[in-house]
TIVO-2410 file (N, C-alpha, C; in nm, 3 decimals):
# residues 69
REC num residu      c1      c2      c3 atome chaine
REC   1      M  -1.798  14.770  10.307     N      A
REC   1      M  -1.755  14.652  10.296    CA      A
REC   1      M  -1.833  14.581  10.324     C      A
REC   2      R  -1.845  14.430  10.233     N      A
REC   2      R  -1.925  14.358  10.240    CA      A
REC   2      R  -1.896  14.247  10.398     C      A
REC   3      A  -2.027  14.236  10.461     N      A
REC   3      A  -1.983  14.118  10.586    CA      A
REC   3      A  -2.113  14.021  10.600     C      A
REC   4      Y  -2.030  13.905  10.637     N      A
REC   4      Y  -2.156  13.786  10.613    CA      A
REC   4      Y  -2.141  13.762  10.751     C      A
REC   5      V  -2.260  13.698  10.784     N      A
REC   5      V  -2.308  13.642  10.929    CA      A
REC   5      V  -2.427  13.575  10.916     C      A
REC   6      V  -2.428  13.416  11.000     N      A
REC   6      V  -2.509  13.345  10.991    CA      A
REC   6      V  -2.703  13.435  10.987     C      A
REC   7      N  -2.778  13.402  10.897     N      A
REC   7      N  -2.926  13.449  10.927    CA      A
REC   7      N  -2.989  13.360  10.980     C      A
REC   8      Q  -3.026  13.419  11.095     N      A
REC   8      Q  -3.081  13.329  11.241    CA      A
REC   8      Q  -3.197  13.322  11.187     C      A
REC   9      D  -3.265  13.366  11.109     N      A
REC   9      D  -3.395  13.393  11.035    CA      A
REC   9      D  -3.455  13.281  10.972     C      A
REC  10      S  -3.349  13.221  10.893     N      A
REC  10      S  -3.375  13.149  10.798    CA      A
REC  10      S  -3.288  13.019  10.819     C      A
REC  11      V  -3.227  13.049  10.932     N      A
REC  11      V  -3.122  12.828  10.948    CA      A
REC  11      V  -3.137  12.843  11.099     C      A
REC  12      T  -3.121  12.708  11.116     N      A
REC  12      T  -3.100  12.700  11.272    CA      A
REC  12      T  -3.001  12.576  11.258     C      A
REC  13      W  -2.943  12.581  11.335     N      A
REC  13      W  -2.786  12.447  11.353    CA      A
REC  13      W  -2.745  12.403  11.471     C      A
REC  14      R  -2.687  12.267  11.471     N      A
REC  14      R  -2.639  12.248  11.600    CA      A
REC  14      R  -2.529  12.171  11.585     C      A
REC  15      M  -2.438  12.122  11.708     N      A
REC  15      M  -2.350  12.050  11.706    CA      A
REC  15      M  -2.358  11.911  11.699     C      A
REC  16      I  -2.298  11.799  11.600     N      A
REC  16      I  -2.383  11.672  11.634    CA      A
REC  16      I  -2.235  11.622  11.570     C      A
REC  17      D  -2.168  11.533  11.707     N      A
REC  17      D  -2.035  11.445  11.671    CA      A
REC  17      D  -1.909  11.529  11.611     C      A
REC  18      D  -1.926  11.651  11.678     N      A
REC  18      D  -1.815  11.748  11.583    CA      A
REC  18      D  -1.833  11.840  11.523     C      A
REC  19      E  -1.968  11.801  11.443     N      A
REC  19      E  -1.967  11.900  11.320    CA      A
REC  19      E  -2.091  11.934  11.316     C      A
REC  20      A  -2.118  12.047  11.234     N      A
REC  20      A  -2.197  12.156  11.241    CA      A
REC  20      A  -2.320  12.130  11.181     C      A
REC  21      V  -2.469  12.074  11.200     N      A
REC  21      V  -2.521  12.033  11.096    CA      A
REC  21      V  -2.666  12.155  11.068     C      A
REC  22      I  -2.693  12.194  10.974     N      A
REC  22      I  -2.757  12.305  10.928    CA      A
REC  22      I  -2.880  12.274  10.890     C      A
REC  23      V  -2.968  12.334  10.926     N      A
REC  23      V  -3.112  12.323  10.832    CA      A
REC  23      V  -3.145  12.407  10.815     C      A
REC  24      H  -3.210  12.434  10.667     N      A
REC  24      H  -3.313  12.571  10.621    CA      A
REC  24      H  -3.454  12.590  10.645     C      A
REC  25      A  -3.489  12.678  10.698     N      A
REC  25      A  -3.609  12.691  10.771    CA      A
REC  25      A  -3.697  12.671  10.627     C      A
REC  26      G  -3.676  12.725  10.551     N      A
REC  26      G  -3.777  12.776  10.428    CA      A
REC  26      G  -3.765  12.646  10.320     C      A
REC  27      T  -3.678  12.558  10.325     N      A
REC  27      T  -3.659  12.441  10.242    CA      A
REC  27      T  -3.693  12.299  10.299     C      A
REC  28      S  -3.607  12.303  10.460     N      A
REC  28      S  -3.605  12.224  10.490    CA      A
REC  28      S  -3.491  12.112  10.505     C      A
REC  29      E  -3.412  12.171  10.390     N      A
REC  29      E  -3.261  12.126  10.353    CA      A
REC  29      E  -3.136  12.122  10.476     C      A
REC  30      Y  -3.108  12.002  10.462     N      A
REC  30      Y  -2.971  12.022  10.571    CA      A
REC  30      Y  -2.861  11.990  10.480     C      A
REC  31      F  -2.784  12.051  10.531     N      A
REC  31      F  -2.639  12.025  10.529    CA      A
REC  31      F  -2.505  11.982  10.666     C      A
REC  32      S  -2.401  11.935  10.643     N      A
REC  32      S  -2.357  11.907  10.752    CA      A
REC  32      S  -2.183  11.964  10.714     C      A
REC  33      L  -2.151  12.008  10.789     N      A
REC  33      L  -2.014  12.074  10.802    CA      A
REC  33      L  -1.897  11.982  10.852     C      A
REC  34      N  -1.759  12.001  10.708     N      A
REC  34      N  -1.672  11.912  10.811    CA      A
REC  34      N  -1.601  11.975  10.890     C      A
REC  35      Q  -1.490  11.964  10.941     N      A
REC  35      Q  -1.421  12.036  11.083    CA      A
REC  35      Q  -1.378  12.156  11.032     C      A
REC  36      L  -1.322  12.188  10.911     N      A
REC  36      L  -1.295  12.321  10.867    CA      A
REC  36      L  -1.441  12.401  10.859     C      A
REC  37      G  -1.489  12.359  10.820     N      A
REC  37      G  -1.615  12.430  10.753    CA      A
REC  37      G  -1.691  12.477  10.923     C      A
REC  38      T  -1.715  12.391  10.963     N      A
REC  38      T  -1.777  12.407  11.123    CA      A
REC  38      T  -1.665  12.533  11.167     C      A
REC  39      W  -1.552  12.533  11.170     N      A
REC  39      W  -1.486  12.602  11.253    CA      A
REC  39      W  -1.511  12.751  11.182     C      A
REC  40      L  -1.529  12.740  11.043     N      A
REC  40      L  -1.561  12.897  10.991    CA      A
REC  40      L  -1.764  12.951  10.976     C      A
REC  41      W  -1.830  12.842  10.986     N      A
REC  41      W  -1.925  12.859  11.034    CA      A
REC  41      W  -1.939  12.929  11.190     C      A
REC  42      G  -1.861  12.885  11.286     N      A
REC  42      G  -1.872  12.952  11.411    CA      A
REC  42      G  -1.811  13.051  11.410     C      A
REC  43      L  -1.763  13.135  11.304     N      A
REC  43      L  -1.702  13.254  11.324    CA      A
REC  43      L  -1.816  13.354  11.240     C      A
REC  44      L  -1.871  13.265  11.198     N      A
REC  44      L  -2.037  13.392  11.141    CA      A
REC  44      L  -2.118  13.406  11.250     C      A
REC  45      E  -2.085  13.374  11.366     N      A
REC  45      E  -2.163  13.405  11.452    CA      A
REC  45      E  -2.202  13.582  11.464     C      A
REC  46      K  -2.067  13.630  11.461     N      A
REC  46      K  -2.078  13.783  11.451    CA      A
REC  46      K  -2.046  13.807  11.321     C      A
REC  47      P  -2.066  13.914  11.250     N      A
REC  47      P  -2.057  13.972  11.099    CA      A
REC  47      P  -1.884  13.991  11.042     C      A
REC  48      R  -1.842  13.878  10.948     N      A
REC  48      R  -1.722  13.916  10.928    CA      A
REC  48      R  -1.720  13.960  10.797     C      A
REC  49      T  -1.611  14.002  10.747     N      A
REC  49      T  -1.557  14.036  10.592    CA      A
REC  49      T  -1.484  13.948  10.516     C      A
REC  50      T  -1.484  13.938  10.427     N      A
REC  50      T  -1.375  13.863  10.367    CA      A
REC  50      T  -1.218  13.878  10.412     C      A
REC  51      A  -1.213  13.955  10.409     N      A
REC  51      A  -1.089  13.981  10.458    CA      A
REC  51      A  -1.029  13.945  10.646     C      A
REC  52      D  -1.157  13.904  10.697     N      A
REC  52      D  -1.147  13.903  10.819    CA      A
REC  52      D  -1.151  13.750  10.810     C      A
REC  53      L  -1.205  13.659  10.768     N      A
REC  53      L  -1.234  13.540  10.685    CA      A
REC  53      L  -1.065  13.463  10.657     C      A
REC  54      I  -1.017  13.547  10.568     N      A
REC  54      I  -0.889  13.509  10.523    CA      A
REC  54      I  -0.807  13.537  10.649     C      A
REC  55      S  -0.768  13.608  10.681     N      A
REC  55      S  -0.692  13.639  10.819    CA      A
REC  55      S  -0.701  13.538  10.866     C      A
REC  56      A  -0.793  13.526  10.938     N      A
REC  56      A  -0.854  13.424  11.074    CA      A
REC  56      A  -0.782  13.290  10.974     C      A
REC  57      L  -0.751  13.251  10.844     N      A
REC  57      L  -0.738  13.143  10.802    CA      A
REC  57      L  -0.604  13.096  10.795     C      A
REC  58      G  -0.541  13.246  10.734     N      A
REC  58      G  -0.389  13.264  10.789    CA      A
REC  58      G  -0.349  13.225  10.911     C      A
REC  59      A  -0.402  13.274  10.999     N      A
REC  59      A  -0.367  13.285  11.149    CA      A
REC  59      A  -0.367  13.165  11.206     C      A
REC  60      R  -0.495  13.077  11.162     N      A
REC  60      R  -0.527  12.909  11.207    CA      A
REC  60      R  -0.402  12.828  11.116     C      A
REC  61      Y  -0.365  12.834  11.017     N      A
REC  61      Y  -0.285  12.752  10.942    CA      A
REC  61      Y  -0.134  12.834  10.935     C      A
REC  62      R  -0.120  12.913  11.026     N      A
REC  62      R  -0.007  12.970  10.972    CA      A
REC  62      R   0.047  13.023  10.856     C      A
REC  63      L  -0.027  13.087  10.756     N      A
REC  63      L   0.044  13.114  10.630    CA      A
REC  63      L   0.054  13.272  10.622     C      A
REC  64      D   0.114  13.284  10.511     N      A
REC  64      D   0.124  13.420  10.503    CA      A
REC  64      D  -0.014  13.484  10.407     C      A
REC  65      G  -0.007  13.606  10.393     N      A
REC  65      G  -0.110  13.669  10.297    CA      A
REC  65      G  -0.037  13.625  10.136     C      A
REC  66      E   0.051  13.586  10.114     N      A
REC  66      E   0.067  13.524   9.955    CA      A
REC  66      E  -0.003  13.421   9.939     C      A
REC  67      S  -0.012  13.358  10.038     N      A
REC  67      S  -0.038  13.225  10.057    CA      A
REC  67      S  -0.189  13.201   9.986     C      A
REC  68      L  -0.222  13.290  10.087     N      A
REC  68      L  -0.399  13.281  10.060    CA      A
REC  68      L  -0.446  13.350   9.969     C      A
REC  69      T  -0.385  13.420   9.875     N      A
REC  69      T  -0.450  13.517   9.780    CA      A
REC  69      T  -0.430  13.462   9.649     C      A
***
């Protein structure tokens, strides 16, 4: 099963006003994430599968598996 994790060699990021701001080292493109995106980004500090992320979303918003698939 594939796992996702932040590629620390390609991006750097900082929290600014409760939002994650991400800069790609190779292109200097930057992205800002809203509250949910920032929360998900934080989960990717260690490897997570798609199932892990869906489960975390379900727990956060109290949704059952049927609502998430």
